[in-house]
N, C-alpha and C positions, 0 to 999 in steps of 0.2 A: 258334461257335453261341451267339449272344447270349441266346436264350430259355432254353436249358438252364443257362447260367452264372448268369443272374439268378435263376431258380427255385431253383437249388442253394444259393446264398448266402442267399437269403431264408429257406429252410428252416433253415439253420444259425443264422441270427440269431433266428428264432422260438424255437429251442431255448434259446439263451442268455438271451433276454429273459424267458422263462417260468420260468427257474430262477435261484436266487440264490447258488449255492454256488461260483461261479467268481470267485475273488478278483481275478484279473488284469483283469477287466472292470468292477470295481465303480466305478471312476472314469471309465468310458467309456460308461456306460449311456445317457446323454443323446445322445452321438454315435451310438451303435449304433441307438437308436430312430429318429434322423433318417435314418441310412443305410438302415434297414429301410423307412421310408416312401418314400424316394427309389427304392428298388429295386422296390417295389410299383407305384409310378407308372410306372417304365420297363417293367415287365412288362405293365401295362395298355396302354401305348403300343404295344408290339410286337404285342399282340393286336388292338387296334382300328385301328391305322394301319400295317399291314405295308408298304405301298408307300412310305410316307414314312420308314420306318425303315431302308431299304436302306443308305444311306450312313453311318449311325451304328452299324450292327450290329457291325462290327469293334471300334470303340472301347468300345461297351457291353460286349461279351464280355470284352475285355481288362481293363477296369476292374473288372468284377464278379469275374473270376477272381483278379485281384491282391488285392482286398479279402478274398476267401475264403481265399486262401493265408495271408495274415497272420493272420486270425482263427482258422483251424483249427490253425496252428502254435502260436499262443498257447494255444489250448484244449488241445491235445495235451500241451504241456509242463506246463500247470497240473495236468492229471490225472496225468501221470507223476510229478509232485512228490508227489502224495498217495500214490502207490504206494510211493515210496521212504521215506515217513514212516509207513507202516503202514496205508495205505488198503485193502490186501488185494486180491490177485488182479489188480491193475492196473485195477480198476474204481472209479469215483468213489463216494465216500460223502458223504452229506449233512452239510455243515458250515456254520457261520455265521461266516466269518472277519472279521477286522478289516480296514479299508481299508489299515492300515499294513503288513499282511502282504505286500503286493505287492512292496515293495522288498526284503524279507528272503528271499522264496521264489523269486524269478525272477532268472535270470542276467542278466548284462549284455547278452548277445545278445538275450534276450527283451525287455529294456527298450528296446533299439534297435528291435525289431519293433513295440513299443508306440508308438514315436515315428513309425513309418511309417503307422500306421492313420489318423491325421488327414489325411495327404496323400492316401491312397487314397480316403477319404471325400470329400475336396475334388474329386478328379477326377470321381467319380460326380456330385457336386453340380453341377459345370460342365456335364456332359452333360444333366442334368435341366433346367438353365436353357435350353439350346438346344431341348430338346424342348418346353418350355413355350412358347417362341416359335413353334415349328411349330404347336402346338395352337391358340395364339391366332390365328394366321393362318388357321386353318380354323374359327374360332369360329362363323361364319355358316352353316357346312355341318353339318347334323346327321348326314347319312350321307355318308361320304367317297366313296362310289361315285357320288353325284350329279354330281360334277365330271366323272367319266369319261363318264357317260351324256349329259351336256349339252354335250359338246365339239362345236364347230362341225364340220360335215362336211368342210370344207376342210383341217382340221388333223388329222383322225382318221387313225390308222395302220392301221385295220381293212382287211383285204384282202377285198373282196367280188368274187368271181370271176364274170364274165359267164357267162350260161347257155351261150352258143355255144362256150365253151372246152371244155366237157365233151362237146359234140356232135362236136367235131373229132377228139379223140384220147382213147381210153379204154384204161386199162391192163388187160391180160388178167387174168382172175380165176383164175390158176393155183392149184389146191389148194382153191379155194372155190366150185367149181361148184355144189355143193348149196346153199350159202348164197345164191348168186345166184338159183337157181331158187326157193327158199323166199321170198326177198324179192319177186321179181317176181309170184309167185302172190298174195302179200298185197296187192300194189299194184292189180292188175286183177281180182282175184277177191274173194270174200267178201261182206260186207254192203255195202249202199248208203250207210250212214251214214258220216260223217267218221271215219276211222280213223288211228291213229298206228302207225308202224313204228320203234320205238326200237332203235338199234344201239349197243352199248357194248363197250368193251374197252380195254386199255392202249394207250398211244401207239405207233404204228408197226405195229399188228397188222393193218391193212387195212380199217378202218371206212369211211374216205373212198373207198377204191378200190371197195368193195362198193356203196356208195351211188351212186358215179359210174357204175358199170356198169349198175345198174338204171335210173338216171335217163336214160341215153343209149340204152337198148335201143329198137330200132325199134318193137316192139309198144307199149312204154310211151309213146313219142313220139306215136303215133297215137291212143292211148287217152285221153290228157288234152288238154283244150283249152288249158290254161295250165300252164307249168312254170316254177318259180323256184328258183334255187340261192342260198342265203345262207350264206357262210362267216362265222360269228359271231365266234369267237375270244374271248379274255379281255377285251380292251379294245374291246368293240363299242360302237356308238352306235345308238340307235333310228333316227336320221336315215339312217344308211348302210343299215340294213336296209330302210327304206322306199324308198330310191333303187333298191335291187335289185328290190324288188317292182314299183315303177313301171316299171323297165326291162322287166319280163316282160309288162306289159300294153300295150306300145307297138303291137303288131300290131292291137289293138282300139281304141286311142286315140292315134293318132300325133301329134295336136296338143298333147297334155298334156305339159308340161315341168316336171318336178319341181323344177328349180332355181329356178323363178319362183313357187313356191307354198309355203305354210306347212306345218307338221307336220300340222295338222288337215285341211288341204285334200288333202294327199297321202294321208292315211289314208282319207278319205272316197272319194277317187277309186279307190284300190286296192280298197276294199270293194265299190264299185259294179261295178267291172270283173270282180271274182271272183264276184260274185253270179250264181247261175244257171249258172255254168260249172264243169265238172269240172277240178280243179286238182291239181297235185303240187308241193309245196313241200319243199325239203330245207334243214334247219337243220343245217349242218355245224360240228363242233367247238364244241359248246355247253358252257359251263363253269358256268352258273348257271341256276337256275329262273327268275330274273327275265327272262332273255332271251326265254323263251317267253311269260311274262306280258305282255311289251311288245308282242308281235305277235298274240297270240291273238284279241284283240277285233276285228281288222281282217280276219280270215279267216273267212268265213261257213260255216255248216254247212247245206247245202241237201239233204242226203241223196241225193246224186247220185254217190257213189263217190269223192269227193275223198280224197286221202291226204297225210299229212305224215310225212316221214322225219326223225328226229333222230339225229345221231351224237354221242357223248360218251364221255369216259373215266369218267364218274361214274354209278354205278348209280342213285343217288337222282334225278339229273337225268333219266335215261332213263325212270324210272317216274313222273315227276311229272305229265306232261301227261295221261296216262290210265293209272291203275293197273291197269285190266283188260286192257290191251294186252300181249301176250306180249313179253318182252324178248329180243332176238336178241344173244346174247353171242358175240363173236368168239373162236375157239379157236386155239391154236398149230398150225402145220403139222407133219405127220409128216416123217420123213427123206426118203421118196420124193418127197413134194410139194415139200419144200425144194430137193432136187436138181433137180427139173424147172424150178422157178422160177429157180434160179441158172444152170442151163445155158441157159435161154431168154434171160436178161438178158445173159449173156456172149457167146453165139454167135448170137443172134437165130434165123434159120432155118437157119443152117449147122450142119454136123455137128461134134460134139465128138470130138476125137481119142481113140481108145480108151485110150491110155496115161494120159490125164488123168482118166478117169472115177472111178477108185478114190480119188484124192486129192480130186477134186471132191466126192464123197460125204462124205468126212471134213470138208471145209470146211462143207458144207451142214449136217451134223450139229452142228457147233460153234455154228451160229447159233441152236440151241435152238428152232427153229420160228417165229422172229419175222421176218415178211416184210421189214420195213424193214432189219433187219440183213443179210438175204440180198441185197437190192438194193444196199446200200452196198458190201458185199464184192465183189459182181459188178462194180461200178464200179472197184474196185481191181484185180481180175483182168484187166480190159480193158487196163490200162496196163502189164502185165508181159508178158514173152515167154511164149508158150504152150508151155512146156517143163515136164517133170515136176519138175525141180529148183526152178523158180520157184514152181510151185504148192505144192510141199511146204514151201517157205519161208513162203508165205502161210498154209498150214495151221497151222504152228507158232506163228505170230504173229497169228492171226485175232482174238483178243480185243483185242490191242493195236491192230491195224489198225482195228477197229470204233470204238474210242474216240479214235484219233488222226486218222483220215481221215473225218470225218463232221460237218461243220458242221450238216447237216440232222438227222442222227440225234441228235447231242448236244443240239441245240436243242430237238427234240421231246421227248426224255426229260427234259431240264432243266425244261421247262415244267411237267411233273408235279410237280417239286420246288418250283419257285418259287411255284406256285399253292397249295401246302400252307399251312394256317394255322400260325402259329408254334408252337403247342402240339403239333402233330403232327410237326414237322420233326425234333426229337431222337429221337422214337420211330422214324421212318423211317430215319434215319441209323444207328440202333442195329442195324438189320437187317443192315447191312453188316459188323458185327463178327463175325458167324458165318461159318464156312467155306463155300466154294462148295457148292451143292446140299445144304446142311445142313437137315435137318428140325427145325424149332424147335417145341418143346412149349410151348403157350400158357401153361400153369400156371407154367412157369419164366420165360417172357418177361415175364409180368405182374409177378412178384416182382422181376425185375431192373429193370423200369421204375420200380416203386415205390421200390426202394432207391436208384435214381439221382436220385429227386426230380422225375421228369418229370410226375407226376400232380398236378393242382390239387385241393386239398380241396374237397369239396362236402357240403352238409348233406342233400342228397336221395339221395345214392348213396355207396357205399363206394369206396375207391380201386381195389379189384379190379374193380368194375363199370365204373368210369370207364376203366380200362385196356382192358377188353374192348371198350368202345365205341370207343376210339381205334383198336384193331386192326380192328374191323369197318369203320371209316371208311377205313382204308388199303386194305382189301380192295375196298371199293366204288370206290375211286379207281384200281383195277387196278394197284396198286403191290405188293401182297402177294398171294400165291397160297395158297388153302386146300388143304391136303393131306387132312385128315380132319376130320369134324365129329362131335360127340357125338350121342347119341340125342335130346337136347333142342334140337339145332340149333346149339349154340354151337361155336365153332372149337376143335378139339382140338390140331391141329398145323398149321403153316404154313411157307412158304418164300418166297424171292424168286427171280425169274428171274435168271440169271447176269448179263445185261446191265443189269438194274435194280440188281443188287448193285454192278456197276462204277460206276454213277452214285452210289450211296451212298458208295463208297470215295472217289471223286473229290471229291465235295462235302465229305465228312468231313475229308479232308486240307486242302482249301481253308479250312475253317472251324475247323481245329485241334480237331476234335471227338474224334478217336481216332488213335492211332499204331499202324500195322500193322507188327509186328516179324516180318517174313518172314525165312526162313533167309538169303537172299542179301543182306539188309540188316543182319543182326546185327553183323557185323564193323564196319560203318560207324557204328553207334550206340553200341556198347559203350564206346569210349574216352572219350566225353563224357557229362556229365550231360544227361538229357532235360529240357528246359525248356518251359514253356508248354504242357504236355500233361497232360490229366486222365484219359485212358483208354488202355489198352494191350491190344491183341488179338494173341494169339500162336496162330495156327492150326496151326503145325507147327514145333517146336523142342524142345530139351531143357529140363528144368526148371532147369538150371544158369543159364539166361538170367536168372532172377530174382535170382540171387546176384551177377551180374556187372555189372548196370547200376544206376546211381544215379538214382532217380526221385522227387525230393522233392515233386512236385506231383501224382503219379498218385493218382487216387481209385478207379479200376477196373482190374482185371487179369482178362482172360478167357483161359483156357488150354484148348486143345482136343486136346492130344496125349495118347494113352494112355501112362502110365508109373507106376512105383511109387516114385518119388523125390520127396518133398515138399521144397521149398527149406529148407535148413538155416538160412538167414538171410533175414529180411524187413525189415532195417533201412532199406532204401531205399524202403520202402512205408509209412511211418508214418501217412500220411493216408488209407490205403486204406479204402474203404467197401464195395466189392464185390470178392470173390475167388472167382471161379468156376473151380474146379479139379476139376470133376466126373469128368473122365477120369483123375484121379490116384488111385491106390489107396493109402490111408494105413494103415500097420500100427501106428503110434503117434501119438497126437494131438500135433501140433506146439505146444509151449508158447508159442512166439513169437506165435502168433495172439492170445493173450491181451493182448499189448501193442498190438494194433491197436484203439485206443480208439474209432475212428470206424466200425468195421466194422458193416455192416447185413445183408450177405448173404454167406454162406459155403457153398460146395458142394464136396464131395469124396466119394470112394467108400470105404466102410469095408473094411479088409482082412479083418476078421472081425466077426461079429455083436456080440460083447460088448466092442467097442472102447470104452474109457472116454472120454467126452466131457464136459468141465466144463459145468455148467449155465449159467455166465456168465463 
């Protein structure tokens, strides 16, 4: 996770550069300032040019992490030396040391680490040079999206589906019959003015299927003079959307060939053809408000009952076209609906053997109401023998089957992640650190994000306010579910769908964001030091795990098992910033916590009310 690594080391460097008591860095200040500027430059690059940063993210992450490991080990030993010479309580005291103190107070090992810092800074500098080359090549483009929008139609990868495809075959709306009825009512009823029907929800929940069923309904076909379906997607082009609109007017103007006309000519022809006619336009899979801005001026409003359907994962996009239009949010299916859909996809019109119904219900329940997951698993069930043993085996492995057998499912969910701005990615991946079906209290989540250094300082709002905005953004993107809200409307607790959590875990492992120490993996990781990992999540294991693994680079340890045994040793966690052991009941405050000089967040349960906790 490049952004999180860069943000973290930048915060550490800000701390060092704003204080003068760290002797070990006195002769490194110039280099540290240069490194800090380079990291700020890389952070801005990740924010401003996410598409161009893809191939550099791994190198940026590793270089930033290496630099931070060196700096924080040096800082830790410096502070520890103060403690051994009377600094008191393991906490730094303000001193004004001489530059000559470095050689006297730091061991040979630390001197060797000091020698590694220039090399780490050099690696970061080389990446900065590459990034500057990329930025220079884009110097004539003020908005990086301009390149995408102006791509020639012949090279565009946008999939614009012809109208006739949806008239030929329509997926049944199992479990969403009321949604379909409500949508059709809004299309051919109500006001005569131009109205919008925004449909939003997470990937795979059935937005496109609902729009497709309404679009191809026989009454709808007869009601509208023109119908056009535009699959917008992320990498859309205005030209391609125009081609789809031009295709829809061919019954009225067969001689017009969009390939032979300019953008302006096509826009004019579409406007003239739509003018005075009742039309239905579907903008499917919209990811930005700009997509709507690019087509709105060529769609007339003649107060004749025309309608526009927009499907999107983003609540802001759904509400953008007309804030007064009610949003249609897609909901998860219940167990009975899930089973009906699964059974239909597996057996079509045939009867399901009675001995498979119980296991089938279990499989349907495991899909947690997500239609796409049900369809994918139905495809798996079609390939196995229709025996109870086979289905029970699938029932046990259903989560693995969903993530392993689903190019379509994985691709759709992954789009939600790859489309996230870089500053939201670590916050989203952090949701996967919590156990499955875990209700996350927002007050705690905000404090954790702040301690991790995910939040970017702002002069206009506090870090807490910024974190709450980040969370609301993830909710609007249908990646986080709201469990409860406060009376003032703010989110009180939240969670993530199990399948979205699987995505978090998969991406987190790929990007070395967090290590999941599950029981079945403990024996595998204990014998070796854990390298290149900064976070450790332990959903279920004994506290002895802390004492048996050596984790020199771990900054975060999250522990979710109820117990009364706090680890007797934390020597393997010297760089720890976050220690969340809220499920651990502490009868005596562990003195070793005072040696965790980088600690920013500590949570545990008091064994009794008057437990003595040091002030610092």
